[in-house]
C-alpha positions as CSV (number, residue, x, y, z in Angstrom):
1,M,-10.6,37.0,10.1
2,L,-11.9,39.3,12.8
3,T,-14.8,41.6,12.0
4,F,-12.7,44.8,12.4
5,E,-10.0,43.5,10.1
6,L,-12.6,42.6,7.4
7,I,-14.1,46.1,7.6
8,E,-10.7,47.8,7.3
9,K,-9.7,45.5,4.4
10,H,-12.7,46.6,2.3
11,G,-12.3,50.4,2.4
12,E,-12.6,53.2,4.8
13,H,-16.3,52.9,5.9
14,E,-17.8,55.6,8.1
15,E,-20.1,53.3,9.9
16,V,-21.2,49.6,9.9
17,I,-24.4,48.7,11.8
18,F,-25.3,45.2,12.8
19,C,-29.1,44.8,13.2
20,H,-30.7,41.9,15.2
21,N,-34.2,41.4,16.2
22,K,-34.9,37.8,17.4
23,E,-38.7,38.1,17.6
24,A,-38.9,39.3,13.9
25,G,-36.1,37.0,12.7
26,L,-34.0,39.9,11.5
27,K,-30.3,39.6,11.0
28,A,-29.0,42.5,8.8
29,I,-26.0,44.7,8.2
30,I,-26.0,48.3,7.1
31,A,-22.8,49.7,5.7
32,I,-22.3,53.4,5.2
33,H,-19.2,54.0,3.1
34,N,-18.9,57.7,2.5
35,T,-21.2,60.7,2.9
36,S,-18.9,63.5,1.6
37,L,-21.4,64.3,-1.2
38,G,-24.6,63.7,0.7
39,P,-26.6,61.0,2.5
40,A,-25.7,57.4,1.7
41,L,-28.2,55.8,-0.6
42,G,-28.2,52.1,-1.6
43,G,-30.6,49.2,-1.8
44,T,-31.3,46.4,0.7
45,R,-30.3,43.0,-0.6
46,M,-31.9,39.8,0.9
47,W,-29.8,36.7,0.4
48,N,-29.3,33.3,1.9
49,Y,-25.6,33.9,2.7
50,N,-23.6,30.9,3.8
51,N,-22.4,32.7,6.8
52,E,-22.2,36.2,8.4
53,E,-18.7,36.9,7.2
54,E,-19.9,36.4,3.6
55,A,-22.7,38.8,4.2
56,L,-20.4,41.4,5.7
57,V,-17.9,41.2,2.8
58,D,-20.8,41.6,0.3
59,V,-22.3,44.7,2.0
60,L,-18.9,46.4,2.4
61,R,-18.1,45.8,-1.2
62,L,-21.5,46.9,-2.5
63,S,-21.6,50.1,-0.3
64,K,-18.2,51.2,-1.6
65,G,-19.4,50.6,-5.1
66,M,-22.5,52.9,-4.5
67,T,-20.2,55.7,-3.4
68,Y,-18.4,55.5,-6.7
69,K,-21.6,55.1,-8.7
70,A,-23.3,58.2,-7.1
71,S,-20.2,60.3,-7.5
72,A,-19.5,59.4,-11.2
73,A,-23.2,60.0,-11.9
74,G,-22.8,63.6,-10.6
75,L,-25.4,63.1,-7.8
76,N,-25.4,64.7,-4.3
77,L,-25.4,61.3,-2.7
78,G,-23.0,59.1,-0.7
79,G,-22.7,55.4,-0.8
80,G,-24.3,52.8,1.4
81,K,-25.9,49.4,1.3
82,A,-27.8,46.9,3.5
83,V,-28.1,43.1,3.5
84,I,-30.6,41.0,5.2
85,I,-29.5,37.4,5.9
86,G,-32.2,35.0,5.0
87,D,-34.1,33.2,2.2
88,P,-36.1,35.8,0.2
89,K,-38.4,33.0,-1.0
90,S,-39.4,31.7,2.4
91,Q,-38.4,34.0,5.2
92,K,-40.0,37.4,4.3
93,T,-42.5,38.8,6.8
94,E,-44.0,42.1,7.6
95,A,-42.4,42.1,11.0
96,L,-39.0,41.5,9.5
97,F,-39.1,44.4,7.2
98,R,-40.7,46.7,9.8
99,A,-38.0,45.8,12.3
100,F,-35.4,46.6,9.6
101,G,-37.1,49.9,9.0
102,T,-36.6,50.9,12.7
103,Y,-32.9,50.5,12.3
104,V,-32.9,52.6,9.1
105,N,-34.9,55.2,10.9
106,S,-32.5,55.3,13.8
107,L,-29.8,56.7,11.5
108,Q,-31.9,59.8,10.9
109,G,-31.3,60.1,7.2
110,K,-27.6,59.3,7.0
111,Y,-28.6,56.1,5.1
112,I,-31.6,55.9,2.7
113,T,-32.6,52.5,1.5
114,A,-34.3,51.0,-1.5
115,E,-35.1,47.7,-3.1
116,D,-32.4,45.4,-4.4
117,V,-31.8,41.8,-5.2
118,G,-34.2,39.7,-3.2
119,T,-36.4,42.6,-2.2
120,T,-39.4,44.2,-3.9
121,V,-41.4,47.4,-4.0
122,H,-43.9,45.7,-1.7
123,D,-41.2,45.0,0.9
124,M,-40.2,48.6,0.8
125,E,-43.9,49.5,1.8
126,Y,-43.3,47.7,5.1
127,V,-40.0,49.6,5.6
128,F,-41.8,52.8,4.8
129,M,-44.3,52.2,7.7
130,E,-41.4,52.7,10.1
131,T,-39.2,55.3,8.3
132,P,-39.4,58.0,5.6
133,Y,-35.8,57.2,4.7
134,V,-36.7,54.8,1.9
135,T,-37.0,55.1,-1.9
136,G,-38.4,52.9,-4.6
137,I,-41.8,52.8,-2.8
138,P,-45.0,52.4,-4.8
139,V,-46.3,55.2,-7.0
140,A,-49.4,55.3,-4.8
141,F,-47.2,56.5,-1.9
142,G,-45.5,59.2,-4.0
143,G,-42.6,56.9,-5.0
144,S,-41.2,55.8,-8.3
145,G,-42.0,52.1,-8.2
146,D,-40.0,49.8,-10.4
147,P,-36.6,51.4,-11.3
148,S,-35.7,49.0,-14.1
149,P,-37.0,51.1,-17.1
150,Y,-34.8,53.9,-16.0
151,T,-31.8,51.7,-15.5
152,A,-32.4,50.3,-19.0
153,H,-32.7,53.8,-20.5
154,G,-29.5,54.8,-18.8
155,T,-27.9,51.7,-20.2
156,L,-29.1,52.6,-23.7
157,M,-27.4,56.0,-23.3
158,G,-24.2,54.2,-22.2
159,I,-24.3,52.0,-25.3
160,K,-24.8,55.1,-27.5
161,A,-21.8,56.8,-25.9
162,A,-19.6,53.6,-26.4
163,V,-20.7,53.4,-30.0
164,K,-20.0,57.1,-30.5
165,E,-16.5,56.7,-29.1
166,K,-15.7,53.4,-30.9
167,L,-17.6,53.7,-34.2
168,G,-17.9,57.5,-34.6
169,S,-21.7,57.7,-34.5
170,D,-24.2,57.7,-31.7
171,S,-26.9,56.2,-34.0
172,L,-27.6,52.6,-33.3
173,K,-29.3,51.9,-36.6
174,G,-27.7,48.7,-38.0
175,V,-25.4,48.3,-34.9
176,R,-25.2,44.6,-33.8
177,V,-25.9,44.4,-30.1
178,A,-25.8,41.1,-28.2
179,V,-27.9,41.3,-25.0
180,Q,-27.1,38.7,-22.4
181,G,-29.8,38.4,-19.7
182,L,-33.5,39.3,-20.1
183,G,-34.5,40.3,-16.6
184,N,-36.3,43.5,-15.9
185,V,-33.5,45.7,-17.1
186,G,-32.5,43.5,-20.1
187,S,-36.1,43.2,-21.4
188,H,-36.6,47.0,-21.3
189,L,-33.2,47.5,-22.9
190,V,-34.2,45.2,-25.8
191,D,-37.3,47.3,-26.4
192,F,-35.2,50.5,-26.5
193,L,-32.6,49.0,-28.8
194,V,-35.1,47.7,-31.3
195,K,-36.8,51.1,-31.4
196,E,-33.4,52.6,-32.2
197,G,-33.0,50.3,-35.1
198,A,-30.2,48.1,-33.7
199,L,-29.7,44.5,-34.8
200,V,-30.3,42.7,-31.6
201,T,-29.5,39.1,-30.6
202,I,-30.7,37.8,-27.2
203,A,-30.0,35.1,-24.6
204,D,-31.3,34.1,-21.2
205,I,-31.5,30.9,-19.2
206,D,-35.3,31.4,-19.0
207,T,-36.3,29.9,-22.4
208,I,-39.9,30.8,-22.1
209,K,-39.2,34.5,-21.6
210,T,-36.5,34.4,-24.4
211,K,-39.0,32.9,-26.8
212,R,-41.6,35.5,-26.0
213,I,-39.3,38.4,-26.5
214,S,-37.9,36.9,-29.7
215,E,-41.3,36.5,-31.1
216,K,-42.3,40.0,-30.1
217,H,-39.5,41.6,-32.0
218,G,-38.4,38.9,-34.5
219,L,-34.9,38.5,-32.8
220,E,-32.3,35.7,-33.1
221,I,-31.8,33.7,-30.0
222,L,-28.3,32.5,-29.0
223,D,-27.2,30.0,-26.3
224,P,-26.6,31.8,-23.0
225,D,-23.1,30.4,-22.8
226,K,-22.2,31.4,-26.3
227,I,-23.6,34.9,-26.6
228,I,-20.6,36.4,-24.7
229,T,-18.2,35.3,-27.4
230,S,-20.6,35.9,-30.4
231,E,-19.6,38.3,-33.2
232,C,-21.2,41.7,-32.5
233,D,-20.4,45.4,-32.3
234,V,-21.7,45.7,-28.7
235,L,-21.8,43.1,-26.0
236,A,-24.4,44.1,-23.4
237,P,-24.1,41.9,-20.3
238,C,-27.3,42.3,-18.3
239,A,-27.2,39.3,-16.0
240,L,-24.6,38.0,-13.6
241,G,-21.3,39.7,-13.0
242,A,-17.7,38.5,-13.8
243,V,-18.6,37.6,-17.4
244,I,-15.3,39.2,-18.6
245,N,-12.9,36.6,-17.2
246,D,-9.9,34.5,-18.1
247,N,-12.1,32.0,-19.9
248,T,-14.0,34.5,-22.1
249,I,-11.7,37.5,-22.7
250,G,-9.5,35.9,-25.3
251,N,-12.5,34.8,-27.3
252,L,-14.5,38.1,-27.4
253,K,-15.5,39.2,-30.9
254,C,-17.1,42.5,-30.0
255,Q,-15.8,46.0,-30.4
256,T,-17.2,47.3,-27.1
257,V,-18.7,46.0,-23.8
258,A,-21.5,48.1,-22.5
259,G,-24.3,46.6,-20.4
260,G,-26.4,46.9,-17.3
261,A,-24.9,44.1,-15.2
262,N,-22.8,44.9,-12.1
263,N,-19.2,43.9,-11.7
264,Q,-18.7,42.7,-15.2
265,L,-14.9,42.4,-14.8
266,A,-14.0,39.3,-12.9
267,E,-10.8,41.2,-11.8
268,P,-9.6,44.7,-12.4
269,R,-6.7,43.4,-14.6
270,H,-9.3,42.3,-17.1
271,G,-10.0,46.0,-17.8
272,E,-6.4,46.5,-18.8
273,Q,-6.6,43.4,-21.0
274,L,-9.6,44.7,-22.8
275,M,-7.7,47.9,-23.5
276,E,-4.8,45.9,-24.9
277,L,-7.2,44.0,-27.1
278,G,-8.7,47.2,-28.5
279,I,-12.1,46.5,-27.0
280,L,-13.7,49.6,-25.4
281,Y,-15.1,48.9,-22.0
282,A,-17.9,51.1,-20.7
283,P,-17.5,50.9,-16.9
284,D,-20.6,49.2,-15.5
285,Y,-21.3,51.4,-12.6
286,V,-21.4,54.4,-14.9
287,V,-23.6,52.7,-17.4
288,N,-26.2,51.3,-15.0
289,A,-26.6,54.4,-12.8
290,G,-30.1,55.2,-14.3
291,G,-31.9,53.4,-11.5
292,L,-30.0,55.4,-8.9
293,M,-30.8,58.6,-10.8
294,N,-34.4,57.6,-10.8
295,V,-34.7,57.3,-7.0
296,F,-32.6,60.5,-6.6
297,V,-35.4,62.3,-8.5
298,E,-37.9,60.6,-6.1
299,L,-36.2,62.4,-3.2
300,E,-36.8,65.8,-4.8
301,G,-40.5,65.1,-5.6
302,Y,-41.0,62.4,-8.2
303,S,-41.6,63.0,-11.9
304,S,-41.1,60.2,-14.4
305,E,-40.3,62.7,-17.1
306,R,-37.6,64.3,-15.0
307,A,-36.2,60.8,-14.2
308,F,-35.9,59.8,-17.9
309,E,-34.3,63.2,-18.6
310,K,-31.8,62.6,-15.8
311,T,-30.8,59.2,-17.2
312,T,-29.7,60.8,-20.5
313,Q,-26.7,62.2,-18.5
314,V,-25.2,58.7,-18.6
315,F,-24.0,59.6,-22.2
316,D,-22.1,62.6,-21.1
317,N,-20.7,60.9,-18.0
318,L,-19.3,58.1,-20.1
319,M,-17.8,60.4,-22.7
320,H,-16.0,62.2,-19.8
321,V,-14.7,58.8,-18.6
322,F,-13.4,58.0,-22.2
323,K,-11.7,61.5,-22.3
324,I,-9.9,60.8,-19.0
325,S,-8.8,57.4,-20.3
326,K,-7.3,58.8,-23.5
327,E,-5.7,61.8,-21.8
328,E,-4.1,59.8,-19.0
329,G,-3.4,56.6,-20.9
330,I,-5.3,54.4,-18.5
331,A,-8.0,51.8,-18.9
332,T,-11.6,53.0,-18.7
333,H,-12.4,51.3,-15.4
334,R,-9.5,53.2,-13.8
335,A,-10.7,56.4,-15.5
336,A,-14.1,56.0,-14.0
337,D,-12.7,55.5,-10.5
338,R,-10.5,58.6,-11.0
339,L,-13.5,60.6,-12.0
340,A,-15.5,59.5,-9.0
341,E,-12.6,60.0,-6.5
342,R,-11.8,63.5,-7.7
343,R,-15.4,64.6,-7.3
344,I,-15.6,63.1,-3.8
345,T,-12.4,64.8,-2.8
346,Q,-13.1,68.2,-4.4
347,I,-16.7,68.6,-3.4
348,G,-16.2,66.9,0.0
349,D,-13.4,69.2,0.9
350,L,-15.4,72.2,-0.3
351,R,-18.4,71.3,2.0
352,K,-16.2,70.3,4.9
353,H,-14.5,73.7,4.9
354,H,-17.5,75.9,4.2
355,H,-20.6,74.0,5.2
356,G,-19.7,71.5,7.8
357,R,-20.3,67.7,7.5
358,T,-22.6,66.8,4.7
359,A,-24.7,63.8,5.8
360,R,-27.7,66.1,5.3
361,P,-31.0,65.4,7.0
362,F,-33.6,64.0,4.8
363,S,-35.9,67.0,5.4
364,T,-33.3,69.3,3.7
365,L,-32.5,66.9,0.8
366,K,-35.1,68.3,-1.6
367,E,-33.7,71.8,-1.1
368,M,-30.2,70.5,-1.7
369,T,-31.0,68.6,-4.8
370,R,-32.8,71.4,-6.5
371,R,-29.5,73.1,-7.1
372,Q,-28.6,70.4,-9.6
373,K,-31.5,71.2,-12.0
C-alpha cells in the first residue's frame, strides 16, 4: 500500500514528518493528528519494527489515540506521537536523540514529545539539548521525571469509578482486584490498592519481581496466563494490549475491567460483547491518562502535588463516560469516543471562529493552561 493511502486510512492527520539523518543513524516518523485543542503532545517510541510500513501504521494509530486521550481528559492538548526505528537495547546514541530533537524543534511547538516505550528520561535529556519542546525530563532540569506513579494513581481513580458504578461504592476495602503486569505502573498501582484495603492478586512474567512484590504485601500470585480469567471484582490489565479477545472474553469472571494497559480490547466489537455480558469496561485511554496529566502540569510549571491532584479527575471523567453510555444505550468505549469527539468539535470550532488556529506556541502554553486551574 502506498504511503499516502496508509495515512488516509488511519485518520485525518494534520501532518506526518519523516525524519532521516544518516550520520546519526536516525530513521523516525512524527505524526500530528489533531491540534484543535492545543499543541500535539505524545511520547517517542523506539522499536525494532520489521519494516517502515509497520512503523508508520503504529505512529498513525498511536497519535490518533493521543488526540482522544487528551480530549477525554479535559486537557488543552492535541494528539501526536513519534517513533524511532531501531533497537532500543543496542542502537541508542547521544547523536541519534539530538538529531531527533532538531526535527522536533523545527515544528516550533506544534508537537511536544516525551518518553515512551523504548525511551527513557535520560534519552529525553539529549532531546532537550536541542529543543524545549519536550516533557518528562529529569527533575533536575525542572521536569517531572518518571510519570508512572501518576499513571498508576489515575488508574486507581479509574478503578474507584468503575467500582462505584458497578458495585455502588467507591471504597475499595475488601474489593478483589486482579492486577496483570507489574511494570512501573502496575507495581505502583498495587501499592495504592493495598493501601486502600483491596484484596489484590498479582501476575507477571518476571517471577523475581512478582515474588518480591508478593512478599512485600503478602499477596497471592497467579499464573500470568490465568489471571485474566480468574474470579475477581476488578480485572486490572497493566501489561500488553488485546487481553480482551475471542479466547478470553467468554471465560471472564470479573464484574469490571479497569486497568492501565493500552488497547485492551483486541477489536472494538469486544466492547459491545462486554456490555452484553454485563461486564463494565472502563475505557483504557480514559483510565490511564494520569501520565499525560502529569506532563501537562510540567508545561505550566511543575508541581508533584498539582499533578497528583490533577489525576483525581480520572474519576469524574469516567463517571461522565458511564453516564453517556447509559443515556445513549451504547458501550462504554463508544461513549468515551463520543465524549472526546464532542469536545474536539465544540472547543475546536469555538477557537477557530474566535481565536484563530490553536496550535499554540510553547511560549504561550503556560498562560493558556492556567485557565484550567
